[in-house]
C-alpha positions in Angstrom: 221.6 53.7 8.4 224.8 53.1 5.9 225.1 51.5 2.7 221.9 49.1 2.1 222.4 47.0 6.0 219.0 46.7 6.9 218.4 45.8 10.6 216.1 43.1 11.4 213.7 44.8 13.9 210.5 43.2 15.5 207.9 44.9 17.1 206.6 44.1 21.1 203.7 42.3 18.9 205.6 39.9 17.4 208.2 39.0 20.6 204.7 38.3 22.4 203.6 35.6 19.8 207.0 34.1 20.2 206.4 33.7 24.0 202.9 32.7 23.6 201.9 30.1 25.8 200.3 28.4 23.1 203.5 28.0 21.1 205.6 27.5 23.4 203.4 24.2 24.5 202.7 23.4 21.0 206.9 23.0 20.3 207.4 21.1 23.0 205.1 18.4 22.1 206.4 18.1 18.7 209.8 17.6 19.8 208.4 14.8 22.4 206.5 13.2 19.6 209.6 13.2 17.4 211.7 11.5 20.0 208.6 8.9 20.3 208.5 8.4 17.1 211.6 7.6 16.2 211.6 4.1 14.3 208.2 3.9 14.1 206.0 4.9 10.8 205.0 8.1 10.5 201.4 7.9 10.0 201.7 6.1 13.8 203.0 9.0 15.6 200.2 10.3 17.9 199.6 14.6 17.5 198.1 16.1 20.0 195.4 18.5 19.5 197.2 21.8 20.1 195.0 23.2 23.2 195.1 27.1 23.9 196.9 27.7 27.9 194.3 29.2 30.0 196.4 29.2 32.6 195.1 26.8 35.0 197.5 24.1 37.2 196.8 20.5 35.4 195.0 17.1 37.4 197.0 16.4 40.6 199.1 13.5 40.1 196.9 9.9 41.9 198.3 9.5 45.2 200.1 5.5 46.3 197.7 4.3 48.1 197.9 4.5 52.0 199.1 2.0 53.7 197.7 -1.1 55.6 196.9 -0.2 59.0 199.0 -3.0 61.1 196.6 -5.1 63.9 196.7 -3.8 67.6 198.5 -6.3 69.9 195.9 -8.8 72.3 195.2 -6.8 75.4 196.7 -9.1 78.8 193.6 -10.6 80.4 195.7 -9.7 83.8 195.1 -6.5 82.8 191.9 -6.5 82.7 191.3 -8.5 85.6 193.4 -5.5 87.9 191.0 -3.0 86.5 188.0 -5.0 87.1 188.9 -6.0 90.7 190.3 -2.4 91.4 186.7 -0.8 90.6 185.1 -3.6 92.5 187.3 -3.0 95.6 185.2 0.7 95.8 182.2 -1.8 96.2 182.4 -5.2 97.9 185.4 -4.5 100.3 188.4 -2.4 99.9 190.9 -5.2 101.0 189.1 -8.2 99.8 189.5 -7.2 95.8 192.5 -4.9 96.0 194.9 -7.0 96.8 194.1 -9.0 94.2 193.9 -6.1 92.0 197.6 -4.7 92.2 198.9 -8.6 91.9 197.4 -8.5 88.4 198.6 -5.2 87.8 201.9 -6.2 88.5 201.6 -9.3 86.3 200.4 -7.7 83.6 202.6 -5.1 83.9 206.1 -8.0 83.6 203.7 -9.6 80.8 203.7 -6.7 78.4 207.4 -5.8 79.2 208.8 -8.8 78.3 206.6 -9.6 75.2 208.0 -6.8 73.2 204.8 -5.2 71.5 202.9 -8.7 71.4 200.7 -7.7 74.0 199.1 -4.6 74.9 197.2 -3.0 77.7 199.8 -0.9 79.7 197.1 1.7 80.6 194.5 -0.6 81.3 197.7 -2.4 83.9 198.4 1.2 85.3 195.1 2.1 85.7 194.2 -0.8 87.7 197.6 -0.6 89.8 196.7 3.1 90.7 193.2 2.3 91.8 194.4 -0.9 93.9 196.7 1.0 95.5 194.0 3.4 96.3 191.4 0.9 97.4 194.6 0.0 99.9 195.1 2.5 101.4 191.7 3.5 102.1 190.9 -0.3 103.3 194.1 0.1 105.6 193.0 3.7 107.0 189.3 2.0 107.8 190.6 -1.1 109.7 190.8 1.1 113.1 187.0 2.4 112.4 185.8 -1.0 111.3 187.2 -2.6 114.6 185.4 0.4 116.3 182.3 -0.4 114.7 182.2 -3.8 115.7 183.4 -3.5 118.8 180.4 -0.6 119.4 177.9 -3.3 118.2 179.0 -5.8 120.5 178.6 -3.5 123.7 175.2 -2.3 122.2 174.3 -6.0 122.0 175.4 -6.5 125.3 173.8 -4.1 127.1 170.5 -4.7 125.0 171.2 -8.8 126.4 171.4 -7.5 129.8 169.5 -4.4 130.5 166.4 -4.6 131.9 163.0 -2.9 130.8 159.0 -3.4 131.4 156.8 -4.0 128.9 153.1 -3.0 130.0 149.6 -4.2 127.8 147.7 -1.6 126.3 145.8 -0.3 129.3 148.5 0.0 131.8 147.2 -2.6 134.4 149.9 -5.3 133.6 153.3 -5.9 133.1 156.7 -7.9 132.6 159.9 -6.9 132.8 162.5 -8.0 130.3 165.4 -7.8 128.4 165.9 -5.4 125.8 165.4 -7.7 123.0 162.4 -8.3 123.7 159.3 -6.5 121.8 155.8 -6.3 121.7 153.8 -8.6 119.1 150.3 -7.7 119.1 150.1 -11.2 116.3 150.3 -13.7 118.7 147.1 -14.0 120.4 143.6 -12.0 120.0 142.4 -12.6 123.6 145.7 -12.2 125.3 145.9 -8.8 127.2 150.0 -8.6 126.5 151.7 -9.8 123.8 156.0 -10.0 124.0 158.7 -12.1 122.3 162.3 -12.1 121.2 161.6 -13.3 117.9 165.3 -14.0 117.1 165.6 -16.5 119.9 162.2 -18.1 119.5 160.6 -16.7 122.9 157.3 -15.4 123.3 154.4 -14.6 126.4 151.4 -13.7 126.5 149.0 -12.9 129.2 144.9 -13.9 129.4 143.2 -12.7 132.0 140.0 -14.1 133.0 137.6 -12.0 135.7 136.3 -13.9 138.4 132.9 -12.8 137.7 132.8 -14.4 134.3 133.8 -17.4 136.3 131.7 -18.2 138.8 132.7 -21.0 141.4 136.2 -21.7 140.1 139.5 -21.6 142.6 143.0 -21.0 141.3 143.7 -24.9 140.8 140.2 -25.8 138.6 141.2 -22.8 136.6 144.4 -23.8 136.3 143.6 -28.2 135.1 140.6 -26.2 133.1 143.5 -24.3 131.1 145.7 -27.1 131.1 143.4 -29.7 129.9 143.0 -27.4 127.2 146.2 -27.3 125.7 146.6 -31.0 126.2 143.5 -31.3 124.2 145.0 -29.0 121.6 148.3 -30.5 120.9 149.1 -33.9 119.1 151.9 -36.4 121.3 151.2 -33.9 124.4 152.1 -34.1 127.9 152.4 -32.2 131.4 154.1 -32.1 134.6 152.3 -31.4 138.1 151.7 -28.3 139.1 154.0 -26.3 141.2 152.6 -23.8 143.9 154.2 -20.7 144.1 154.1 -17.1 144.5 154.2 -13.9 142.0 153.2 -10.6 142.9 152.4 -11.4 146.1 149.4 -13.8 144.5 149.2 -17.4 144.9 149.9 -19.4 141.3 150.3 -22.7 139.6 152.7 -23.3 137.4 153.5 -26.7 135.1 155.2 -27.5 132.0 153.3 -28.7 128.8 155.1 -30.1 125.9 153.8 -31.4 122.9 153.3 -30.7 118.9 151.2 -27.9 117.6 151.1 -26.8 113.8 153.6 -29.2 113.1 156.4 -27.7 115.8 157.2 -29.3 118.8 157.3 -26.9 121.9 157.3 -26.6 125.5 154.9 -24.1 127.0 155.6 -22.8 130.6 151.8 -22.8 132.1 151.3 -20.4 135.3 148.4 -19.2 136.6 148.0 -16.2 139.1 145.3 -15.6 141.6 144.9 -12.0 141.9 142.0 -11.5 144.1 139.6 -10.2 141.6 140.9 -12.0 138.0 143.1 -15.1 137.0 145.5 -14.0 135.2 147.2 -17.0 132.6 150.5 -16.5 132.0 152.1 -19.2 128.8 155.9 -18.8 128.2 157.1 -21.0 125.4 160.1 -21.5 123.2 160.7 -24.6 120.9 161.5 -27.6 122.4 164.8 -27.9 121.5 165.5 -24.7 123.0 164.0 -25.5 126.1 166.7 -26.2 127.9 169.4 -23.1 127.2 166.2 -20.7 127.8 163.4 -21.9 130.1 165.6 -20.5 133.1 165.0 -16.6 131.5 161.4 -17.9 130.5 160.4 -18.6 134.4 162.2 -15.6 135.1 160.4 -13.0 133.3 157.3 -15.0 134.4 158.3 -14.0 137.9 158.3 -10.3 137.4 154.5 -10.2 136.4 152.8 -7.7 138.3 149.2 -6.1 137.9 147.6 -3.2 139.3 143.7 -2.6 140.0 
């Protein structure tokens, strides 16, 4: 050192006090208060209390409120109809609802495109179009199969209507030959030995067997007249034609027509009695009076196929 010159030196501990964060924060607030207080009375200045900085971050600044979401545009009704019809096309017939589904889908997409965002539902319309076109393809592919099924069903019905089959009684001793649509119907008459019918056409036939041993001294004519009179008594507004002799299964027979109202229904019976030696076979074939003209020839034909064995 030269002369009396003194070098002002500070120790590292003193420098650290000057750079203390609390000191810096205090000086900052004092300077800010002095600027805010210009032109205002000194006593009105608010001096913030001095706090020691502890190294923590200040509280977060509150964010601005989130933007209000804009309402979604309404869905096009045509788009909804397109999807609904397309789904129904897989359950109610492909072509019946698939074609309207495709039309509605194209209309919906066109309206949505021209609305400039005022209409929504583009995805729904697209889904309806896709499903609708798939249903159309399946429907077109299924047309040959449907035609084949219809043709096959017609052939089956024609075969049943023309083929002949024999239906016998439970003991197998009597039978008649009918078309394929006739079936056994055991609920027609409890006394009948054989009961058959074609229900959808309202045609029925039963055979009632009477042993001659149980009805002694009866001829074919008397037996036929007894059963004829009994039927006329049971029916309202009944009438009958004169008996006509014929031969069935090589045996003598008598046949007539009896019409009237039974249980509120107008019916016509083809009443036939066959003398097969040991028994009288009463054959009753009938249908509705309104169908008699179309079906009586078939009933006569089935009656003539009657056969019995001893």
